[in-house]
N, C-alpha and C positions, 0 to 999 in steps of 0.2 A: 080289355086292351088299351094301353098309353095309346095319345095319339101320336102321329110320327108328327113331329115340328113341320118339316118339308111339304105338307100335304092339306096343314090348314089355309084358313083364306087369309093374303096378306094384306095387310093397312099400313097407314102411317103413321108416322108418331104424331099425339097431341097435341103436341109441341117439341120445342127444342132440347128440352130436360138440363140439369143440371149444369150451371156455368163452373167452369175449373179457371182457377188463377193462375198464373204463371210462378215458377221458381225453378230454379235448379236449370234452366234454359230447356224446360222438358215441352215447348209447345208441340213437338214432334208425338210424345206419347198422348199429349191431350187432343190433339187435333187424328188421330187414328182411332181413339175410343169411341171421338163423337160420331165420326163416319159409320164406325162398325155398329152403333146403335140403331142405325136405319136400313138392318138390314133385317125384315121381318122373319126370318125363319130360324137369325140367330138368336133374335129376341127372346121367340118360344122356348128354344133351348136354354135358356138362361136359369132354368128348374130341374135341370140334370142334375141327377142323382149319384149314378156310379161314374164319377170322372176323377181323375188324376187331380193332385195339390194344385197345379199350376193352373189347371185349366178351371177348376175350381175360383180359383182366385181370379183369375180372368173374366170370367161371367160373371162373379159377384161382383165387377169394377164396373162392367158394362151395365148390370142392374141398378147399381145405384146411381148411376148419370139418367136413365129414363126410367125408372119407378122409385127408390127409396131412396134417393135423392142423399146419399151419405159420403161427402167428400174423404171422409177417412179411410174408408172402406176401397176408394181409387186410390189414395196414397200405399194402402199397403201392396196394392198392385205391383207399383210401380219400384220399389223394393226389390221386384222378382225380375226384375227388367232392366233395370238403369246400368246393369252393366253391358250391356248391352252394345255394341260399339257401331254397329252398322257392318254393310259390306265393305265398303269403302270410303266412306264420307264423302261422296261424289257434292252434295249440296253443301259443303263446309261443317256439316253437324249432322248427325243421324238422318235419314230421309224417311219418309211415310214410308213410301213403296218398299223399302228394306225393311222394316219395322213390321209390316203388313206380311211379308214373309218371311221372317222369324216367328209369328206368331202360328200362321200356316204351318211351319213346322213342328210348332208346340201344341196344339191345340188340333185335335183330330175332328171337333165337332166345326170349326172356322173353315178346316181345309176340306170339310166335304160338300161347306156350303160355296165356296167363293171357286172350287176348282171346276176347270171345264177343258174340255179334248177339242181337239182339232185335229184335220189330215193334210199333212205337207206334202206336196207334190211335187216332183222335180222332173223335167222332159230336157235330154239332149239334143241339142240344135242341130247335131250331127245326126244321128241315128234315130231319133226321137223316142228313145227308150226311157219310160216314165218309172221313178222308183218313188213309192208312197210311204210314209212314215206318220204313223198316229203319235200325238203328242198332247199333253198335262202341263197345263199351267193355272197359277192363280189369277194371272190378269193377262190381258192380252196389252204388249209391249207396243207402242206406237212411238219408231223414231222420228222426231223432226230434222226436213232436211232444206237449208237454207231459214232467214229469218224472215221472210213475204207470209202475208195471214194465207190462213190455209183453211178450208171447212174440215171437220172431223169425219167426213164421209170421203172425201179426197185423200186425206191422212190415210184411215183405214185400207183404201183401195189401192196406195201406195206400199202400205206395209204389205199387205198379202199377196201382191204380186210385184214381181221384182226379177230381172233377168242379173244374173250371176256368173261373170267375165273377169278375166285378166287374172287377178292375184286373188279373186272370191272366186274363181273356177271349180267344179266341183268333181270328184274322180266318177267315170261311168261305167258300169260295170259291164257295159256291152263293149265299148269303143276301148276299154282299158285303158286309157288314159283320162286328163283334166280335162273336162270340155266346157263351153258356156252352154249354161242350162237356165230356162225359164220355171222360176218358181213362183205355188199358188196355192191357197190354203182354202178347205172347207170348213167349217163352223158348222159345231152341232146346237146351234140355238139356246141357248143354257137361258131358267128362267133369270138368272142372275148374274151378270157380267160387270169385272170390272177393267176399266181400261188405265194403263199407265202413260201419260203422254211424255216420254221420255226428253227430257229439256236438257241433259249434262252428257258433254260428250267427252272423253280424253284425248286430250293434244298432246303429244309427247308426256311430261309430266305434271301437266296442269288440266285441271277441270275447267270447261268454258261452259257456260249456260246461254242456252238459248231462249230467249223471251218474245220470241214469232208470235202473231196474236191468233188465238184459234177461236172458232165461231160452230155452233152446232145447235139444232133444234132441243130443247126439253122435253118435247112432248112427240108424241108419235115417231122417234127418230129413226129410220130406217138404214140401216148400217148393211154397206155392201159383203155380200157373203150369207147375212143372217135373211132366214125368210120371216122372223118374228120383228113386229116394232118393238123400240123400247123406251121407258120413259127415264130421264134422269132423274136421280133421287137423292145425290150428295157429290160434293167434289172436295178434292184435297187442293189448298194453294200455296205453294212457296212465293215468298214476296220477297223484294230485296235482294242483295249479290250473296255471293258463294263466301265472302268474309262476312256477312250479318243480314242472312235471312232470317224469315219467320214463317213459319206454318200457321194456317187456319185453315178451317171447315164452314160448309156452307151446306144446309141440308133441307132436303122439303118435308114439311108436316101438312097437317090437316088445315094449319091455319096460312099456308105461305111458306114460301123461302126466306132461310134465317140463316144468318152470320155469326160463327161461333171462332171468338176469337180471344186468347187467353189472357190477353193485355188488356182486355175491356171486361169492366165489370157485369155487363149482363150483354146477354144476344141482341143483335138489332135485326128487324125487318128490312127484307131487301126482293129486289125483281129476281126472275129466276137467272141464272147465269146462260153464259155463253153466247156471246158478242165482245168480239175481239178481245181476247179473254191472255193476256198474257204471261198468266200466272196458274193458269190450273194444270196439275200435275197426274189427280188421278180422278177419274170417274167412275160413279158407281149407277149401274143402269138397272132396271128391271122391265123384264117383259109386260109391255102393253096390258095381256092378258092373265096378267098372273093376279094383280092386287085392285083392291079397291080402296078409295078414298076414304 
């Protein structure tokens, strides 16, 4: 009986893998693939046989980065996604979080690896009536509010607990009118968790980028609402403005942290992220009890 990739012992990459060079402004493409190679269960699935053409090319591209080191295989996959225009070009170009969601919609294997569930609860401020809804998503979306420095723990807490009132008031099934309601979330403590730091918001007809500095621990990270501590094993960053931005990736390997920037010929060794970071947009976390170095 074949092994289930999700049940295998998870380990980090030995090294960052193949360096990719920028062309056609596809830093979003390279940054996404580099991040996804650091998902152990996804790497274990790259040898899957009974998959469709798109998923076969996608998995081959990942394998070409961390294993076979064949740039032509990565370029071949780009031809299948180059016309992906992004959800709204909110970063002035295709954004990594939008591309990840697109890949999840096309790849059942990636979707099964990244999807997590949470319970959203609404409590009416008038009658205390509680309504619950089970939700699924590929990433936990954390909206920045303001430009001051914030910790990741506070950001998760702010986005998991809110009061919906005024124009955001919600219809109460008991009161039969819109009321102010308290929103709270309960999470299911997944093995792997992807966080999106939503740095871009729409103001009238324009997109505004928020470069508020974010800080977080890279090890034994205890997030509000999650019972398991997590370790940060990868991150994607948008540097620059919405008129001239650039995507890069940082990943944790057995040799430490590396930055992968397709404007540079080689990756470079760096210290762990998480100190007043003004560019981080995606964080990839793995439960501490799930993997070994």
